[in-house]
C-alpha positions in Angstrom: 0.0 0.0 0.0 1.5 3.4 -1.1 1.8 6.2 1.3 -0.7 9.0 0.7 1.1 12.0 -1.1 1.6 15.1 0.9 -0.8 17.4 -1.1 -3.6 14.8 -0.7 -3.0 14.3 3.1 -3.3 18.1 3.4 -6.5 18.1 1.5 -8.0 15.3 3.7 -7.2 17.2 7.0 -8.5 20.3 5.6 -11.8 18.8 4.6 -12.4 17.3 8.2 -14.6 20.3 9.2 -17.0 20.0 6.2 -20.5 20.3 7.0 -20.1 22.0 10.4 -21.1 25.4 11.5 -19.0 27.5 13.9 -17.8 31.1 14.9 -14.7 31.6 12.6 -12.9 33.2 15.7 -13.5 30.1 17.9 -12.5 27.9 15.0 -9.3 29.6 14.5 -8.6 29.6 18.3 -9.4 25.7 18.7 -6.9 25.2 15.7 -4.3 27.2 17.8 -4.9 24.8 20.9 -4.3 21.8 18.8 -1.4 23.2 16.6 1.2 20.7 18.1 -0.8 17.7 16.1 0.7 18.1 12.8 0.8 15.7 9.9 3.8 13.7 11.3 2.4 12.5 14.7 -0.7 10.7 16.3 -3.4 13.3 17.2 -6.8 14.0 18.2 -10.4 14.3 16.9 -12.6 16.9 18.6 -16.2 17.7 18.6 -18.2 20.4 20.3 -22.0 20.2 20.8 -23.7 23.5 21.7 -27.4 24.2 22.1 -28.5 21.0 20.7 -26.2 21.0 17.7 -22.9 19.6 16.5 -21.1 22.9 15.9 -17.6 21.8 15.5 -15.6 18.8 14.4 -12.2 18.3 13.3 -9.3 15.8 13.1 -5.6 16.8 13.9 -2.7 14.6 13.1 -2.3 10.9 12.1 -4.7 7.8 12.8 -1.9 5.6 11.4 1.7 6.5 11.2 2.7 3.6 9.0 0.6 4.8 6.0 0.2 8.5 6.9 -3.6 8.2 7.5 -5.0 11.3 8.8 -7.4 11.6 11.7 -11.0 12.8 10.4 -14.4 12.9 12.2 -15.0 9.5 11.0 -11.9 8.1 12.6 -12.8 5.4 14.9 -11.1 5.2 18.4 -11.0 2.8 21.4 -12.3 5.0 24.1 -11.5 2.8 27.2 -13.3 3.8 30.4 -15.7 6.1 28.6 -17.2 2.8 27.7 -18.7 2.6 31.1 -21.4 5.1 30.9 -23.0 2.8 28.2 -22.8 -0.1 30.4 -24.4 1.7 33.3 -27.2 2.9 30.7 -27.6 -0.6 29.7 -28.6 -1.8 33.1 -30.9 1.2 33.4 -32.7 0.1 30.2 -33.2 -3.4 31.7 -34.4 -1.9 34.8 -37.0 0.1 32.9 -38.1 -2.9 31.1 -38.7 -4.8 34.4 -35.8 -7.3 33.9 -33.8 -6.4 37.0 -33.5 -4.2 40.1 -30.5 -2.1 41.2 -31.0 -3.7 44.7 -30.7 -7.1 43.4 -27.7 -9.2 44.6 -25.3 -9.7 41.8 -25.3 -13.5 42.5 -28.8 -13.9 41.4 -27.3 -13.3 37.9 -23.7 -14.6 38.5 -24.1 -17.4 41.0 -20.6 -18.6 40.6 -19.4 -15.4 42.2 -18.1 -16.0 45.6 -20.4 -15.4 48.6 -19.0 -12.8 50.8 -20.1 -11.8 54.3 -22.3 -9.1 52.8 -24.0 -9.4 49.6 -22.9 -7.3 46.6 -25.8 -5.6 44.8 -26.1 -4.3 41.3 -25.9 -0.7 42.6 -22.7 -1.3 44.3 -21.1 -2.3 40.9 -22.5 1.0 39.3 -21.1 3.1 41.9 -17.6 1.3 42.5 -18.7 0.5 46.1 -18.6 -3.3 45.5 -15.0 -3.9 47.1 -14.4 -6.4 44.2 -10.7 -6.2 43.4 -9.7 -4.7 40.0 -9.3 -6.9 37.1 -6.1 -5.1 35.6 -4.6 -4.9 39.2 -5.3 -8.7 39.6 -4.1 -9.8 36.1 -0.7 -7.8 36.4 0.1 -9.2 39.8 -0.7 -12.6 38.2 2.1 -12.1 35.7 0.0 -10.8 32.9 1.2 -8.0 30.5 -1.3 -5.3 29.5 -0.6 -6.1 25.8 -1.5 -9.8 26.3 -4.9 -11.3 24.9 -7.4 -10.7 27.8 -10.9 -12.1 27.5 -14.1 -11.8 29.7 -13.9 -15.6 30.3 -10.3 -15.1 31.8 -11.5 -12.1 33.9 -14.4 -13.9 35.5 -12.3 -16.7 36.4 -10.0 -14.7 38.3 -12.7 -12.6 39.8 -14.4 -15.9 41.1 -11.3 -16.9 42.6 -11.0 -14.1 45.1 -11.6 -15.0 48.8 -11.7 -11.5 50.0 -13.0 -8.0 49.1 -10.9 -4.7 49.3 -13.7 -3.6 51.7 -17.2 -4.4 52.8 -19.5 -3.6 49.9 -21.5 -0.2 50.2 -18.9 1.3 52.7 -16.3 2.8 50.7 -15.4 3.9 47.0 -12.8 1.9 45.0 -12.6 2.1 41.4 -13.1 -1.4 39.9 -13.1 -2.1 36.2 -14.2 -5.7 37.4 -17.6 -4.4 38.5 -18.4 -3.3 35.0 -17.1 -6.3 33.4 -19.7 -8.0 35.9 -22.4 -5.6 34.7 -21.9 -6.4 31.0 -22.1 -10.0 31.9 -25.5 -9.4 33.8 -26.8 -7.6 30.7 -25.9 -10.6 28.7 -27.4 -13.1 30.8 -30.6 -11.3 31.4 -31.0 -10.3 27.8 -29.9 -13.5 26.3 -27.6 -11.6 23.8 -24.0 -10.8 23.8 -23.3 -7.5 25.5 -22.1 -6.2 22.2 -25.4 -7.2 20.4 -27.6 -5.7 23.1 -25.9 -2.4 22.9 -26.1 -2.2 19.2 -29.8 -3.2 19.1 -30.9 -1.0 21.9 -28.6 2.0 21.8 -26.3 2.4 18.8 -28.9 1.4 15.9 -31.8 3.7 17.5 -29.4 6.6 17.9 -28.0 6.3 14.4 -24.5 5.6 15.8 -23.6 3.4 12.7 -19.9 3.7 13.5 -19.8 2.4 17.2 -19.6 -1.0 18.6 -18.4 -2.8 21.6 -15.4 -4.8 20.3 -15.7 -8.2 21.9 -12.9 -9.9 19.9 -9.6 -8.4 19.1 -9.5 -10.4 15.9 -12.2 -8.2 14.4 -11.2 -5.9 11.5 -12.5 -2.3 12.1 -12.2 0.0 9.2 -11.1 3.6 9.6 -9.7 2.4 13.1 -7.0 4.6 14.6 -3.9 2.9 16.0 -2.3 4.0 19.5 1.2 5.3 19.9 3.6 6.4 22.6 6.8 8.6 22.3 9.8 6.6 23.4 13.3 8.2 23.2 12.3 10.4 20.5 10.4 7.8 18.3 6.7 6.8 18.3 6.2 3.2 19.2 2.8 1.6 18.6 1.0 0.3 21.6 -1.2 -2.8 20.8 -4.3 -3.5 22.4 -5.7 -7.0 22.5 -8.7 -7.0 24.7 -11.6 -9.3 24.0 -13.5 -8.2 26.9 -16.3 -5.4 27.2 -18.2 -3.5 29.8 -15.2 -1.7 31.6 -13.8 -0.9 28.2 -13.6 -1.6 24.6 -16.1 0.7 23.2 -15.0 1.8 19.6 -16.7 5.0 18.3 -16.3 8.4 16.6 -16.8 12.0 17.8 -19.7 12.2 15.5 -21.5 9.1 17.0 -20.7 10.4 20.6 -22.5 13.7 19.6 -25.5 11.6 18.9 -25.3 10.0 22.4 -24.7 13.4 24.1 -27.9 14.8 22.2 -29.9 11.9 23.6 -29.6 13.2 27.0 -31.5 16.3 26.0 -34.1 14.9 23.6 -34.3 11.0 24.6 -34.8 8.6 21.6 -33.3 5.7 23.9 -34.7 5.8 27.3 -36.7 8.9 28.6 -36.4 11.7 30.6 -37.1 10.1 33.9 -34.5 7.1 33.3 -31.9 9.8 32.3 -32.6 11.8 35.4 -32.1 8.8 37.5 -29.1 7.7 35.6 -27.5 11.0 36.1 -28.0 11.2 39.8 -24.9 10.9 42.1 -24.2 7.4 43.5 -24.6 6.8 47.3 -23.0 4.6 49.9 -25.2 2.3 51.8 -25.6 5.1 54.6 -27.0 7.5 52.0 -24.1 9.7 51.7 -22.8 10.7 48.1 -19.9 8.8 46.6 -16.9 11.0 46.5 -14.4 10.4 43.7 -12.0 13.0 45.0 -12.0 15.9 47.4 -9.9 19.0 48.0 -10.8 22.3 49.7 -13.7 23.8 47.3 -13.1 21.0 44.9 -15.2 17.9 45.3 -15.8 15.3 42.5 -18.6 12.8 42.9 -19.4 9.5 41.0 -22.5 8.7 39.2 -22.7 5.3 37.4 -19.6 5.7 34.7 -19.8 9.6 35.0 -18.2 12.2 37.3 -19.8 15.2 38.7 -17.7 18.3 39.4 -17.4 22.2 38.8 -15.3 24.1 36.6 -15.2 28.0 37.3 -18.8 27.6 38.7 -20.2 25.6 35.9 -21.8 22.2 36.6 -19.8 19.5 34.6 -20.2 15.7 34.0 -17.5 13.9 32.5 -15.4 10.9 32.1 -12.1 10.0 30.7 -10.5 6.6 29.4 -6.9 5.4 28.9 -5.8 2.2 27.5 -2.8 1.5 25.6 -1.9 5.0 23.8 -5.7 5.8 23.6 -6.9 8.9 25.6 -10.7 9.8 25.5 -12.6 12.4 27.3 -16.4 13.1 27.2 -17.4 16.3 29.2 -20.9 17.7 29.4 -21.5 21.2 30.9 -25.1 20.6 31.5 -26.4 23.9 32.5 -24.7 25.7 29.5 -25.8 23.1 27.0 -22.2 22.5 26.1 -20.4 19.3 25.5 -16.9 18.6 24.3 -15.5 15.3 22.9 -11.8 14.6 22.4 -10.5 11.2 21.1 -6.9 10.8 20.9 -4.2 8.0 19.8 -1.4 9.8 21.4 -0.2 8.6 24.8 0.8 12.1 25.7 -2.4 13.8 25.0 -3.3 16.3 27.8 -7.0 15.4 28.2 -8.5 17.9 30.5 -5.6 20.2 29.8 -6.9 20.4 26.2 -10.7 20.2 26.9 -10.9 23.1 29.4 -9.3 25.8 27.1 -11.9 24.8 24.5 -14.7 25.1 27.3 -13.3 28.6 28.1 -14.1 29.9 24.5 -17.9 28.9 25.1 -18.7 29.2 28.7 -19.6 32.5 30.4 -16.9 34.3 32.4 -15.7 32.5 35.4 -17.5 33.3 38.7 -14.1 33.4 40.4 -10.7 34.0 39.4 -9.4 30.6 40.3 -10.1 27.4 38.7 -11.5 24.7 40.6 -9.5 22.0 38.9 -6.7 21.4 41.2 -3.1 19.8 40.5 -2.9 16.3 42.1 -1.2 16.2 45.5 2.1 14.1 45.3 2.8 12.2 48.3 6.3 12.7 49.9 8.6 9.6 49.5 9.9 8.1 52.5 13.7 7.6 52.7 14.6 3.9 52.5 17.9 3.4 54.1 17.2 3.5 57.9 15.3 0.1 58.3 16.7 -3.0 60.1 15.7 -5.7 57.4 17.7 -8.9 57.3 17.1 -9.4 53.5 18.0 -13.2 53.6 15.0 -13.7 55.8 12.6 -12.9 52.8 13.9 -15.1 50.2 12.1 -18.0 49.1 9.0 -19.1 46.9 5.4 -17.8 47.6 2.2 -18.9 46.2 -1.3 -17.4 45.7 -4.4 -19.6 45.3 -6.3 -16.3 44.1 -3.9 -15.7 41.4 -2.8 -19.1 40.5 0.7 -17.8 40.6 4.1 -18.2 42.1 6.8 -15.6 42.9 10.2 -16.4 44.0 12.2 -13.7 46.0 16.0 -13.7 45.5 18.9 -11.7 46.8 20.9 -10.3 43.9 23.7 -7.8 44.3 22.5 -7.1 47.8 19.1 -6.3 46.7 15.7 -8.1 47.2 14.4 -8.9 43.9 10.8 -10.4 43.2 11.0 -12.7 40.1 8.3 -14.4 38.0 8.7 -16.3 34.6 6.6 -13.9 32.7 7.8 -10.5 34.3 11.1 -8.7 34.3 12.9 -8.8 37.7 11.5 -6.2 40.0 13.8 -4.7 42.6 12.0 -4.3 46.1 12.7 -1.1 47.9 12.3 -1.1 51.6 9.7 1.3 53.0 9.6 0.0 56.6 10.5 -3.1 58.6 9.2 -6.0 56.6 7.5 -3.6 54.1 8.7 -3.0 50.6 7.6 -1.2 47.3 8.1 -2.0 43.7 6.4 -1.7 40.5 5.5 -4.0 37.5 2.6 -2.5 35.2 1.5 -0.6 38.4 3.2 0.4 41.6 2.7 -1.9 44.5 3.4 -2.3 48.3 4.4 -5.6 49.8 4.4 -6.4 53.4 6.0 -9.7 54.9 4.0 -11.6 57.6 5.9 -13.5 60.4 5.0 -16.2 62.9 7.4 -17.5 65.6 10.2 -15.1 64.1 9.8 -16.8 60.7 8.5 -15.5 57.5 5.3 -17.2 56.4 4.1 -15.2 53.6 3.3 -11.7 52.4 0.3 -9.5 51.4 0.6 -7.4 48.3 -1.4 -4.4 47.3 -1.8 -1.9 44.4 -4.3 0.6 43.2 -7.0 -2.0 42.7 -6.2 -4.8 45.2 -5.6 -4.7 48.9 -3.9 -7.3 51.0 -3.9 -10.3 48.7 -2.3 -13.1 50.4 0.9 -15.1 49.2 2.0 -18.1 51.4 5.6 -19.2 51.5 6.1 -22.7 50.1 9.8 -23.2 50.6 
């Protein structure tokens, strides 16, 4: 296949805005915001929906670096966790049809799920308050790479092997992709269709989202599909995505189709105003208090079934982002201003809200205060690691987890404690306390050794989505 000539490439990029209506001044300012995404690098597609109309759409940069294929409004992107709102909406459609209730125990539909001391309800999965350990956190601790082929069947087997929760269901917030994989499985079992077929027939076809699907098989050929990339040592590398699992992720769509989804919130074709009002409500813990995603002074973000509620300069916003491989997606609705912005990128380094908010500033009324309510994350101070009395030889040996079906061996190499696994690169453990260490595979983790009668008998390991998973020493 020949590369597209430069003049044709520029023509295609220039034609990406055909059919839209927008203020020329705003058009130029948006171009300025995205000027870094030229015809040589992966980029982004943008849509702006204002007052019930798609007023701006354009692609910047390349969808495929190998063949110089430009991004256009018709380019399809994997949108990662932006998928979750469609999964939650599917549950609400089944609720409206009388097929399930949010108070139902999940084991009513997935009886093979372990029985914990307190039952897990559908509403807990929706709100990330189930306590179920996160699937990506589990898989990586079990020795999987994020570019491995990962299927729903494999994830369900791993979830069903878990003996404990991160916390009692309904009591805390803990982001869990596993919960949304389970929700998609419930939709499939209740409807008698694959989750991909259910969403196509009940959401995408009615809304005219003809370029949208939940991709449940990584073998599928998807036309006009963007590839994802990361800049490494000055060169872009492709980041492969081999998921065959849906619910938490794997929605493939375009900015034009997502505009149709957004317009459905104002003038429902799928669902009705009552369903959408309930769906948009902030989730609650079992004690009735709202589920908090993050909180800082004058800046609280709440969770609502695959969406986040927050404020930007006094404007109410509902949004969610997504990040898998090199794909980065953000869908943001400023509900009181009838403004929505969609950005879909295949560039690992895309700044997400850092690009969305400057677009919003072009449309929203003057801020109510001089300070933005979007705060920089607080970075914890790192503890010094050279003051602990750890006899490293005490910790060497083999350790097994029957919840992950996996064995780690801890070795002493060059006077450093090293965690080894057949499918992972060696991981150097850094002391953070007596018997406590940190490390990183795909995600950072903390490891704490357990002793009995002055002998190490095992350890517990925790990361962003797994708390205190047990390994027992086997030699």
